[in-house]
C-alpha positions as CSV (number, residue, x, y, z in Angstrom):
1,X,0.0,0.0,0.0
2,X,2.8,2.4,0.8
3,X,4.2,1.9,-2.7
4,X,1.0,3.1,-4.2
5,X,0.9,6.2,-2.0
6,X,4.4,7.0,-3.0
7,X,3.6,6.7,-6.7
8,X,0.6,9.0,-6.3
9,X,2.8,11.6,-4.5
10,X,5.4,11.4,-7.2
11,X,2.8,12.1,-9.9
12,X,1.4,15.1,-7.9
13,X,4.9,16.6,-7.5
14,X,5.8,16.1,-11.1
15,X,2.8,17.7,-12.9
16,X,1.1,21.1,-13.1
17,X,-2.5,21.2,-11.9
18,X,-3.8,21.4,-15.4
19,X,-2.3,18.0,-16.2
20,X,-3.4,16.1,-13.2
21,X,-6.6,15.1,-14.9
22,X,-4.5,12.9,-17.2
23,X,-2.9,11.0,-14.3
24,X,-4.6,7.7,-13.4
25,X,-6.9,8.4,-10.5
26,X,-6.4,5.0,-8.9
27,X,-3.8,2.4,-9.9
28,X,-4.7,0.0,-7.1
29,X,-6.4,-2.5,-9.4
30,X,-3.3,-2.6,-11.7
31,X,-0.9,-3.0,-8.7
32,X,-3.1,-5.7,-7.2
33,X,-3.2,-7.6,-10.4
34,X,0.6,-7.5,-11.0
35,X,1.3,-8.3,-7.4
36,X,-0.9,-11.4,-7.7
37,X,0.9,-12.5,-10.9
38,X,4.3,-12.1,-9.1
39,X,3.0,-14.1,-6.1
40,X,1.4,-16.9,-8.0
41,X,2.7,-17.0,-11.6
42,X,6.4,-16.1,-11.3
43,X,8.4,-19.3,-12.1
44,X,9.6,-21.1,-8.9
45,X,13.1,-20.1,-7.7
46,X,13.3,-17.1,-10.0
47,X,13.0,-13.3,-9.5
48,X,11.9,-10.4,-11.6
49,X,12.2,-6.6,-11.8
50,X,9.4,-4.5,-13.4
51,X,9.2,-0.9,-14.3
52,X,6.1,0.7,-15.9
53,X,5.7,4.3,-16.9
54,X,2.6,6.1,-18.3
55,X,3.9,8.1,-21.2
56,X,0.7,10.0,-21.7
57,X,0.2,11.0,-18.1
58,X,4.0,11.3,-17.6
59,X,3.7,9.3,-14.4
60,X,5.2,6.0,-13.1
61,X,2.5,3.3,-12.9
62,X,4.1,0.4,-11.2
63,X,7.5,-0.6,-9.8
64,X,8.8,-3.8,-8.4
65,X,12.6,-4.1,-7.8
66,X,12.9,-1.7,-10.7
67,X,16.4,-0.5,-9.6
68,X,17.8,-4.1,-9.2
69,X,20.5,-5.0,-11.7
70,X,19.7,-7.8,-14.2
71,X,21.2,-9.3,-17.3
72,X,19.3,-7.7,-20.1
73,X,20.1,-10.3,-22.9
74,X,18.9,-8.8,-26.2
75,X,16.9,-6.0,-24.5
76,X,20.4,-4.4,-24.5
77,X,19.7,-3.7,-28.2
78,X,17.1,-1.1,-27.1
79,X,19.9,0.9,-25.4
80,X,22.2,0.6,-28.4
81,X,19.4,1.5,-30.9
82,X,18.0,4.5,-29.0
83,X,21.5,5.9,-28.4
84,X,22.4,5.5,-32.1
85,X,19.1,7.0,-33.3
86,X,19.7,10.1,-31.1
87,X,22.9,11.0,-33.0
88,X,22.7,13.9,-35.5
89,X,23.9,11.6,-38.4
90,X,21.8,8.7,-37.4
91,X,20.2,8.3,-40.9
92,X,23.5,7.8,-42.7
93,X,23.5,4.5,-44.6
94,X,26.1,1.8,-44.0
95,X,28.6,1.8,-46.9
96,X,30.9,-0.6,-48.6
97,X,33.1,1.0,-51.2
98,X,35.5,-0.1,-54.0
99,X,38.4,2.2,-55.0
100,X,41.4,2.0,-57.2
101,X,44.6,3.9,-56.8
102,X,46.8,4.2,-59.8
103,X,46.5,4.7,-63.5
104,X,44.9,2.8,-66.4
105,X,47.0,2.2,-69.5
106,X,45.7,0.1,-72.3
107,X,43.9,-2.8,-70.6
108,X,46.0,-2.7,-67.4
109,X,45.5,-1.0,-64.0
110,X,48.9,-0.1,-62.7
111,X,48.0,0.3,-59.1
112,X,45.9,-1.3,-56.3
113,X,42.3,-2.1,-55.9
114,X,40.8,-1.4,-52.5
115,X,37.6,-2.6,-50.8
116,X,36.7,-0.3,-47.9
117,X,34.6,-1.8,-45.1
118,X,31.9,0.3,-43.4
119,X,30.6,-2.6,-41.2
120,X,27.5,-3.2,-43.2
121,X,25.8,-6.2,-41.5
122,X,23.3,-6.7,-44.3
123,X,25.8,-6.9,-47.1
124,X,25.0,-10.1,-49.1
125,X,25.9,-12.3,-52.0
126,X,24.2,-10.2,-54.6
127,X,25.8,-7.0,-53.3
128,X,29.2,-8.6,-53.7
129,X,28.3,-9.6,-57.3
130,X,27.3,-6.0,-57.9
131,X,30.7,-4.6,-56.7
132,X,32.6,-7.2,-58.7
133,X,30.6,-6.3,-61.8
134,X,31.3,-2.6,-61.3
135,X,35.1,-3.4,-61.3
136,X,34.7,-5.7,-64.4
137,X,33.1,-2.8,-66.4
138,X,36.2,-0.6,-65.9
139,X,38.5,-0.2,-69.0
140,X,41.1,-2.8,-67.8
141,X,41.2,-6.6,-67.7
142,X,44.5,-6.9,-65.8
143,X,45.5,-5.6,-62.4
144,X,49.2,-4.9,-62.0
145,X,49.1,-4.4,-58.3
146,X,47.3,-5.7,-55.2
147,X,43.8,-6.4,-54.1
148,X,43.5,-4.8,-50.7
149,X,40.9,-4.8,-47.9
150,X,40.6,-1.7,-45.8
151,X,39.3,-2.8,-42.4
152,X,40.7,0.2,-40.5
153,X,37.3,1.4,-39.2
154,X,37.4,-1.1,-36.3
155,X,40.0,-2.7,-34.0
156,X,40.8,-6.4,-34.5
157,X,38.7,-7.8,-31.6
158,X,36.4,-10.1,-33.4
159,X,34.1,-10.9,-30.5
160,X,32.5,-8.8,-27.8
161,X,33.6,-8.8,-24.2
162,X,32.0,-11.6,-22.3
163,X,30.9,-13.6,-25.3
164,X,31.0,-17.4,-24.6
165,X,33.7,-19.4,-26.5
166,X,31.5,-22.5,-26.6
167,X,28.7,-20.7,-28.5
168,X,31.0,-21.1,-31.5
169,X,30.3,-22.0,-34.3
170,X,26.7,-20.8,-33.9
171,X,25.6,-18.3,-36.6
172,X,24.3,-15.9,-33.9
173,X,28.0,-15.3,-32.8
174,X,29.7,-14.1,-36.0
175,X,33.3,-12.9,-36.2
176,X,33.1,-9.1,-36.3
177,X,34.8,-7.1,-39.1
178,X,34.1,-4.0,-41.1
179,X,33.9,-6.3,-44.1
180,X,31.0,-8.8,-43.6
181,X,29.6,-11.1,-46.2
182,X,26.2,-12.9,-45.6
183,X,26.7,-12.1,-41.9
184,X,29.9,-14.1,-41.8
185,X,28.0,-17.3,-42.1
186,X,27.7,-20.3,-44.4
187,X,24.5,-22.1,-45.1
188,X,24.4,-25.6,-46.5
189,X,21.3,-27.2,-48.0
190,X,21.2,-31.0,-48.4
191,X,18.8,-32.9,-50.7
192,X,18.5,-36.7,-50.6
193,X,19.9,-38.9,-53.3
194,X,19.5,-42.7,-53.7
195,X,19.4,-44.7,-50.4
196,X,22.9,-45.0,-48.8
197,X,24.4,-42.4,-51.2
198,X,25.7,-39.0,-50.0
199,X,23.2,-36.3,-50.2
200,X,23.5,-33.5,-52.8
201,X,24.9,-30.4,-51.0
202,X,24.5,-26.7,-52.0
203,X,26.6,-24.1,-50.1
204,X,25.7,-20.4,-49.9
205,X,27.6,-18.2,-50.6
206,X,29.8,-20.0,-53.0
207,X,33.5,-19.4,-52.2
208,X,36.9,-21.1,-52.3
209,X,37.5,-19.8,-48.7
210,X,36.1,-22.9,-47.0
211,X,36.2,-26.6,-47.6
212,X,33.0,-28.7,-47.5
213,X,33.2,-32.4,-46.3
214,X,30.1,-34.5,-47.2
215,X,29.6,-37.4,-44.7
216,X,25.8,-37.6,-45.2
217,X,23.8,-40.7,-46.2
218,X,20.5,-40.5,-47.9
219,X,17.5,-42.3,-46.4
220,X,19.7,-44.1,-43.8
221,X,18.4,-43.8,-40.3
222,X,21.4,-45.4,-38.8
223,X,23.5,-42.4,-39.9
224,X,21.8,-40.4,-37.1
225,X,20.3,-36.9,-37.2
226,X,21.4,-34.3,-39.7
227,X,24.1,-32.0,-38.3
228,X,26.6,-29.5,-39.5
229,X,29.7,-28.0,-37.9
230,X,33.3,-26.9,-38.6
231,X,36.6,-27.3,-36.9
232,X,36.0,-24.3,-34.6
233,X,38.4,-25.4,-31.9
234,X,41.3,-25.0,-34.3
235,X,39.8,-22.0,-36.2
236,X,39.4,-24.3,-39.2
237,X,37.0,-23.6,-42.0
238,X,36.5,-27.2,-43.0
239,X,32.8,-27.6,-42.7
240,X,31.5,-31.1,-42.1
241,X,28.0,-32.2,-42.9
242,X,26.9,-35.6,-41.7
243,X,23.8,-37.6,-40.8
244,X,20.7,-39.0,-42.4
245,X,19.1,-36.9,-45.2
246,X,15.6,-38.1,-46.0
247,X,14.3,-34.7,-47.1
248,X,15.5,-31.2,-47.6
249,X,17.7,-30.3,-44.7
250,X,19.8,-27.2,-44.0
251,X,22.3,-25.9,-41.4
252,X,24.3,-22.7,-40.8
253,X,27.6,-22.0,-39.1
254,X,29.8,-19.0,-38.7
255,X,33.0,-18.8,-40.7
256,X,36.3,-17.9,-39.0
257,X,37.8,-14.7,-40.3
258,X,35.0,-12.6,-41.7
259,X,37.2,-10.2,-43.5
260,X,39.1,-13.0,-45.2
261,X,35.9,-14.7,-46.1
262,X,34.8,-11.5,-47.8
263,X,38.1,-10.8,-49.6
264,X,38.7,-14.3,-50.9
265,X,35.1,-14.5,-52.2
266,X,35.5,-11.0,-53.8
267,X,38.6,-12.2,-55.6
268,X,36.8,-15.4,-56.7
269,X,34.0,-13.2,-58.3
270,X,36.5,-10.9,-60.1
271,X,38.3,-13.9,-61.6
272,X,35.1,-15.4,-62.7
273,X,34.3,-12.2,-64.6
274,X,37.7,-12.4,-66.4
275,X,39.7,-9.9,-64.4
276,X,43.3,-10.9,-64.3
277,X,44.6,-10.6,-60.7
278,X,47.7,-11.4,-58.7
279,X,47.5,-14.3,-56.3
280,X,45.9,-13.6,-53.0
281,X,44.9,-10.4,-51.2
282,X,46.2,-8.2,-48.4
283,X,45.1,-5.4,-46.1
284,X,46.0,-1.7,-46.1
285,X,44.3,1.6,-45.5
286,X,43.1,3.6,-48.5
287,X,45.2,6.8,-48.5
288,X,42.7,9.1,-50.2
289,X,45.1,11.1,-52.4
290,X,44.7,12.4,-56.0
291,X,45.4,8.9,-57.5
292,X,42.3,7.4,-55.8
293,X,39.1,6.9,-57.7
294,X,35.9,5.5,-56.3
295,X,34.6,2.7,-58.5
296,X,31.5,1.6,-56.7
297,X,29.6,1.9,-53.5
298,X,26.9,-0.2,-51.9
299,X,24.6,1.4,-49.3
300,X,22.3,-0.2,-46.8
301,X,19.7,2.1,-45.2
302,X,20.0,2.5,-41.4
303,X,16.3,1.5,-41.1
304,X,17.0,-1.8,-42.8
305,X,19.8,-2.5,-40.3
306,X,17.6,-1.4,-37.4
307,X,14.6,-3.5,-38.4
308,X,16.6,-6.7,-38.7
309,X,18.4,-5.9,-35.4
310,X,15.1,-5.5,-33.5
311,X,12.6,-7.8,-35.1
312,X,15.0,-10.8,-35.5
313,X,17.3,-9.9,-32.6
314,X,20.3,-9.9,-34.9
315,X,23.5,-9.6,-32.8
316,X,25.7,-8.7,-35.8
317,X,23.5,-5.7,-36.6
318,X,23.6,-4.5,-33.1
319,X,27.4,-4.7,-32.9
320,X,27.7,-2.9,-36.3
321,X,25.4,-0.1,-35.0
322,X,27.5,0.2,-31.8
323,X,30.7,0.5,-33.9
324,X,29.2,3.2,-36.1
325,X,27.7,4.9,-33.1
326,X,31.2,5.1,-31.7
327,X,32.5,6.7,-34.9
328,X,29.7,9.3,-35.0
329,X,29.9,10.1,-31.4
330,X,33.6,10.5,-31.0
331,X,34.4,11.7,-34.5
332,X,37.3,9.2,-34.6
333,X,38.3,7.3,-37.7
334,X,39.4,4.2,-35.8
335,X,36.9,2.9,-33.3
336,X,36.2,0.1,-30.9
337,X,33.2,-1.1,-28.9
338,X,34.4,1.2,-26.1
339,X,33.7,4.2,-28.2
340,X,30.1,3.2,-28.8
341,X,29.6,2.4,-25.1
342,X,30.9,5.8,-24.2
343,X,28.0,7.3,-26.2
344,X,25.6,5.1,-24.3
345,X,27.1,6.2,-21.0
346,X,26.8,9.9,-22.0
347,X,23.1,9.4,-22.8
348,X,22.6,7.7,-19.4
349,X,24.1,10.9,-17.8
350,X,21.8,13.0,-19.9
351,X,18.8,11.0,-18.5
352,X,19.9,12.0,-15.0
353,X,21.2,8.5,-14.1
354,X,24.6,7.3,-13.1
355,X,26.5,5.2,-15.7
356,X,28.6,3.7,-12.9
357,X,25.5,2.0,-11.5
358,X,25.4,-0.3,-14.6
359,X,27.7,-2.6,-16.5
360,X,27.9,-2.2,-20.3
361,X,30.0,-4.7,-22.2
362,X,28.6,-5.0,-25.8
363,X,25.8,-3.7,-28.0
364,X,23.7,-6.8,-28.5
365,X,23.4,-8.3,-25.0
366,X,25.2,-11.5,-25.9
367,X,27.7,-10.7,-23.2
368,X,27.2,-12.1,-19.7
369,X,28.9,-9.0,-18.3
370,X,26.0,-6.7,-19.2
371,X,23.9,-5.5,-16.2
372,X,21.1,-3.1,-16.5
373,X,17.9,-2.3,-14.5
374,X,14.2,-2.2,-15.5
375,X,14.1,1.5,-14.6
376,X,17.1,2.2,-16.9
377,X,15.3,0.5,-19.8
378,X,12.1,2.5,-19.2
379,X,14.1,5.7,-19.0
380,X,15.6,5.0,-22.5
381,X,12.1,4.1,-23.8
382,X,10.7,7.3,-22.4
383,X,13.5,9.3,-23.9
384,X,12.8,7.8,-27.3
385,X,9.1,8.4,-27.0
386,X,9.7,12.1,-26.4
387,X,11.9,12.3,-29.5
388,X,9.6,11.9,-32.5
389,X,12.6,11.4,-34.9
390,X,13.8,8.5,-32.7
391,X,10.5,7.0,-31.7
392,X,9.1,6.7,-35.3
393,X,12.1,4.7,-36.4
394,X,12.3,2.6,-33.3
395,X,8.6,1.8,-33.0
396,X,8.5,0.7,-36.7
397,X,11.3,-1.8,-36.1
398,X,10.1,-3.4,-32.9
399,X,8.4,-6.9,-33.0
400,X,4.7,-6.8,-32.7
401,X,2.8,-9.2,-30.4
402,X,1.4,-12.1,-32.3
403,X,2.4,-10.7,-35.7
404,X,6.2,-10.7,-36.5
405,X,9.7,-11.0,-35.3
406,X,10.5,-12.6,-32.0
407,X,6.9,-12.0,-30.8
408,X,5.3,-13.8,-33.7
409,X,4.3,-16.8,-31.7
410,X,3.3,-15.0,-28.5
411,X,0.3,-12.8,-27.6
412,X,-2.1,-14.6,-29.9
413,X,-5.4,-13.4,-31.2
414,X,-8.0,-12.9,-28.5
415,X,-5.6,-11.6,-25.9
416,X,-5.3,-7.8,-25.1
417,X,-1.7,-7.8,-26.1
418,X,-2.3,-9.1,-29.6
419,X,-1.1,-6.5,-32.1
420,X,-0.9,-4.0,-29.2
421,X,2.5,-4.7,-27.7
422,X,5.6,-3.5,-29.6
423,X,8.6,-4.7,-27.7
424,X,12.1,-6.2,-27.7
425,X,12.6,-9.7,-26.3
426,X,15.8,-10.9,-24.7
427,X,16.7,-14.4,-23.6
428,X,19.4,-16.9,-23.0
429,X,19.9,-19.5,-20.3
430,X,18.2,-18.4,-17.1
431,X,17.4,-14.9,-18.5
432,X,14.2,-13.8,-20.1
433,X,13.3,-10.1,-20.6
434,X,10.7,-8.0,-22.4
435,X,10.7,-4.2,-22.8
436,X,8.8,-1.8,-25.1
437,X,5.5,-0.1,-25.6
438,X,1.8,-0.8,-25.4
439,X,-1.4,1.2,-25.6
440,X,-3.8,0.8,-22.6
441,X,-7.5,0.6,-22.9
442,X,-7.8,4.1,-21.5
443,X,-5.9,5.3,-24.5
444,X,-2.6,6.0,-22.7
445,X,0.8,5.0,-24.1
446,X,2.8,3.0,-21.7
447,X,6.5,2.0,-21.6
448,X,7.5,-1.1,-19.6
449,X,10.4,-3.4,-18.8
450,X,10.1,-6.9,-17.3
451,X,13.4,-8.6,-16.5
452,X,13.0,-12.2,-15.4
453,X,16.2,-13.7,-13.9
454,X,17.3,-17.2,-12.7
455,X,14.4,-18.8,-14.6
456,X,15.1,-22.2,-16.2
457,X,11.8,-22.3,-18.1
458,X,11.6,-19.7,-20.8
459,X,8.0,-20.8,-21.6
460,X,6.9,-19.9,-18.0
461,X,8.7,-16.6,-18.1
462,X,7.2,-15.6,-21.4
463,X,3.7,-16.6,-20.1
464,X,4.3,-14.4,-17.0
465,X,5.4,-11.5,-19.1
466,X,2.4,-11.8,-21.5
467,X,0.1,-11.8,-18.5
468,X,1.7,-8.7,-17.1
469,X,1.2,-6.9,-20.5
470,X,-2.4,-8.0,-20.6
471,X,-2.9,-6.5,-17.1
472,X,-1.2,-3.3,-18.1
473,X,-3.6,-2.9,-21.0
474,X,-6.7,-3.8,-19.0
475,X,-6.2,-2.1,-15.7
476,X,-4.2,1.1,-16.5
477,X,-6.2,4.1,-15.2
478,X,-9.1,2.1,-13.7
């Protein structure tokens, strides 16, 4: 009861008399309902922190251990995205460029060919073909020089702080580089042949950078389940596919050395188009002098990167956004994750909170070193809501309950949350979080953060969160 009186007092102190009519007159029904859910529906042995803020009335609605630190998992992406969207140059696209430096005489380029990475996480196979085709259209067929990759944008740390070594070679843990191709992953599709024969394999993207070993057997149950891996303990890119294939099967693994994967495949494509090249490739920084000519550029809109990052909870997109955030915030040419996290800490200060009260380790939440609180997440969500330029982009990118992204199979039709909750999920072992926006039945916009910790049943945690969202929609302002 004391908690409810304190909330009411806070609202009265924060608002002019003319706005008090907007403040919920009695939040006791809402508090009682969520208190009941915590008492009876919270998974056994776990705990939770909840922060709820009425954006329309500009008043806190509910708080339960809202200041307690929790691992955010992928709700960390909200913090990265909102900070990135608040930058003056937030709308700049992610660029990958091709330049040459030298002179063209007859059919020979006397000089070097550069590929400059801008950490585009959505750069794909067709985009690489497009860059190679642009080079092939130039008035030379022979390169008398080197093919160089410029990866100077980012330091050489290819994983985030606190990422787990044994998540390798899962595709959700790519090797980070300013030059990324197909998210630094390889996908193999297997189709059955005659019984006992090896399946037919198709690898995407095609490249000479990796080796494919086919140990599958078609229509042979004794071969075991279909599985795919690579020699990740020795940083090998020999990809082994094995097991029974009695229908179309597929698997995806990360590839060690994302920049090398990109460069070798780029060289493959140029050679296939008839461009004569020296053996191999190397790395160097483009000098930008009078001998440099830009040949081609591929641009990916920021919104496309943001949407994939939020709806599909893409870790690579979040780390790419953190890296670019660092470059924009500091103005430095060479950046690291620390530069992006500095921008986040500066925004935390701007919100009136203390950065030292939290632990920030990466941009995607894959790190087990990240520690945030529910009240920090709602502070970021409130800040975004009050910045129209930020909110419009963020809201469009968030998963929608029962519709798409990581909320597609939750909050189904017939529940108050269906099509109403726009929120970011976050989960790994023992952690399950949900934070975002909803619209209550009284017409008020609400920001919320629910951070379940020490819960071994993700299904029970999700059920609890969905019930809390339903309560927020039904009981706000009653």
